[in-house]
N, C-alpha and C positions, 0 to 999 in steps of 0.2 A: 504493499501500500504505500503511495507516494503522499507527501506532505507539502503544503504550500500556504503560504500567507503574505501579508505586507506588514512592514515596519515604518512608522512615520519619524523622521528625525529632525526634532525641533532645537532651537537654540537661538541667541541674539546673533548679531553679525559678527563675523570673523573669529568664531569659536573653533572652527575646523570642520563644519559640517560636510561641505563638498570633499575635503581631502580625506575624511574618513569614507566617504560612499566609494571614492576611487580606490582607497585601498581596499574595501571589501571586496569589490568585484575584480580588482586587478588590472583596470583598465581605466582610462581617462572619459568618463562619461559626464562629469560636470566640470564647468570651468571654474578655475581659482584665480585669486588674487588677493593682495593686502587691502584693497580697497573694500571697505564696507558695502553691502547689498549687492555683491558681485551675482548671486544667485536670486532671479527674479520670479521664476516659476518653479512648480514643483517638477523635479527630475528624478525619474526612476532608473535605479541600477539593478541588475537582476543577478543573484548569485544562486548557482545550482550545483548541488554535489550529491552524488548518490541517488537517494530517493527524496531529497527535499530541495524546493525552491523557495527562495525569499526575494521578495520584492522591497528594496529599501527606496524610500521616497526622501529625497533631500528637498528641503523647503526654504524658502527666503527667509533671512534672519528677522525674528520678532522685534520690533523697534518702537519707537515713539514717532509716527508718521508727521513728515513735513509737506506732504503733497498727496494728492489723490492716488498716485502710483504706489505710495509708501502704504496707504491705507488698504488697497487691493492687496498688496504683497502680504500684510498681515493676515488679511482673511483667507488667502491662499494657504498659509502657513497652518493657521487654527484648522480650516476644513480639511486639510490632509491628516489630522489626526482623527477624523471620523471613519469609522468603519474598517480600522486596521485592527491587527492582531497584538502589535507591540507599539507603544509610544517611547521613543527615546529622547530625553532632554539633555543637551550637551552643555556642559559648563567647563570653564577652564581649572586647571589645578593650582592656579596661582590668583593672588588678589583677592579682594573681598568678593562675596556674592551679592552683587548690586541689584538695584532695581529691575535691569533688563533681564538678569538672571532670574529674578522672581517673578516676573511675568511668564518667562518661559516654563517654570516650574509649577506655577499656577495652572498654565493651559494644559501641562501633562496631568495633573491631578484631575482637572474637570473633565478632560477626554476619558479618563480610565475609569473613574468611578469606584464603585464597589464590587461590580462584576464585569466590567469592560476590557479593555485591552491590557496587557501586562506592561506596567510603567518601570522604565529603566533611566536612573540617572547616571549618565557616561561623563566622568571627569578626564577630560582631554588634555594633552601637551605636558604630560607627565615627565617628558624628555629633557623639559626645561626646569624642572622643579624637584628640589632635595626630598628625599624619601620622608622625612619628618613634616615637611610641610605639606606633603599629599596628605598624609594622615590626618593632620589638622583640618585640612580642607574638606576631606570625607566626613568627618565629624560636624564641621560646620555646616555642610550642605544637609545632613540628617536632621539638624535642629532646626533649619530654615523650612524643610519639608514638614517637620511637625507644626512649627508656626504657621504656615500657610494651610495646613489641614484643617487646623482649629478655626481659622478665619473663613474657610470654604465650607466647613462642614464635610470634609473629604477624608475623614479619620481611616476609612474603609480603605481608600486608594492607596493612602500613606504607608499603611502596613504592608502592603505588597510590593512596595518598591525596592528594586535591587541596585546597587552600587558597583560601577565597573571603572577603575582607573586604567586609562591606555593613552598610548600616543600614536594617533592617526598618520603622523608625518612619516616616523620610522617604522610603524606596524607593530610596535610592542603592545601585546595584549589584545590585538584585534583578532586573531584566530579565536582565541578563547571566548571573547564576545560573540562572535558569530555563532560558534558552537552553542553557546547558551541559549541565544535566540531560536537557532535552529531546533532546538529541543522543544521549543514552546509553539511550534508551527501546528495547525491542525490538519487533520487527514484532508486530503483533495488533490486534484488533478494538477499538473503545472499549468501556469498561465501562459508561458512562452516555452519556445525551442529552448533545448538545454544548452546551445552554444550561443544564446544571445544575451547579452549583458545590458543592454539599454534597449529602449523603444522609442528613442528620439530620432525624428527623421533625419536623413541625411542633409537636407537643405536646411533646416533648423540648427543642426549641430555645427555646420561652416559657419553660420551667421554668429553662433555663440563663440565661436573660435576667433573670429574678427573681433568681437565685443571684448573679449579676454585680452588680447593684444593691445587693445586701445586703452583698457583700463590701466594696464601695466606700463604704457608709455606716456598716458596724459596725467597732468597734474589733478591732485585730488578732487578739486571742486568741478571738473568738467565730466568725468565718467557717468555721473549720474544722469546727465542731460543726453545721453548718446542712447539710442536704440539701434539695433541692427536686424534687418531682414534680406532674404534672399528674393530678389526681385525676378531674376531670371535664372532658370535652371534646365539647360540644355546641355547635358554633359558631352565633352569636358568642359563647355562655357558656363561659368558661374559669375553672376554678378550680385553684388551685396551692397545694399543700399544702407547708408549710414545716417540716421536722423538726428538732428541738433535742434536746439531751442531758438538759437540767435545767430545771426550773421557773422558776429564775432568769433563764436565757437566754431563756425564752419571754417574758418583760416587757421585755427588752433589744431583742429584735427587733420587738417590737410597738412600743417608744417610748412616751414620755410622750403621754397623749391620742391614741396610735394614729399619732404624727407620722411614724416611721419606715416603717412599713408603706404609709402614704398616699403618701409621697414616692417609695417602691419602685414601688408601682403606677402613680403618675403617669410615672415614667420608662419603664416597661416599655410601657405602653400607646402612647406615643410611636413605640415600633419594632413595634407591631402593627397590622395592617390597620385602616382606619378602621371604626367601628361595633361593635369588639369590647368585650366586657365582661369585665372580668377580677376575680376575687374571690380574695385571699390568706387562708389560714388557717395557724395556726402550731399545731402538736402536738409534745409531748414524746414521744420515744423513747428511753428511758434508754440511755445507754452503746451507741448504735448504731455507733460507729466500731470497737469492738471485737468485736462481736458477728457471728459468721459467718452465723447465720441471718438476719439482718436485711440484711448487705451482699450475700447471695445474692438476697435479694426485692428489693432495690434494684438490682440488676445490675451490680455492683462484681465 
């Protein structure tokens, strides 16, 4: 009998959710960068081994939104915790458990309830933290869970919480975590072929690769104003349209003498099949992050 199920990964921005997903499936399915809010939509990564298949859902970072887009990203993250078998709340192994982490832990408790999904608190980035600090952080997280449970009347969910320290970056503790989750999958048929690691359409993935490189090359205030989409996909010819909000941003994305776009195209082509021809175009879509009509059209 095969087993299969879904796992939602929640966390505030930049705690390593996408790095974790890529480490689990052993392939790059979710783009990463040091810029917050890199992940904007739910991204599915598929892990299959022997008779078990797990669909891990990477979600946008839960945060205090400053735009209509930000509010939609929060809604996507929270709704992804519905109808799954396990909800994972990712926090860092260092620093205080702040308001953002508390939002995430609260969302986990509310989604799991007394008899719902299994709740797991995953303490990430232990490779950067001394062992004694990790232990203190786990204890602090446990206390915060109890406090939130009292506030939310979610004691039943709190008693079921499991804690896992790991490092998604170097893979320490990842196999143990996956095996623990696999043991909690219900009986059922596989949802995807055994050799698939993601259900992201190829065109969408290429657009995400372009956005990833722009995030890595642009100053921090610009990436949030960028959206990428494939406007033409007639293999091997692919055209990616880069939307920005203002004319001044268009020039910054292109770069002096087109240098930034050239560098972005070079890096993306390295990750595409040989022989692909990639064209990048930049267009201004005024205030797109605040416009519901544009967000609907872009699929947010």
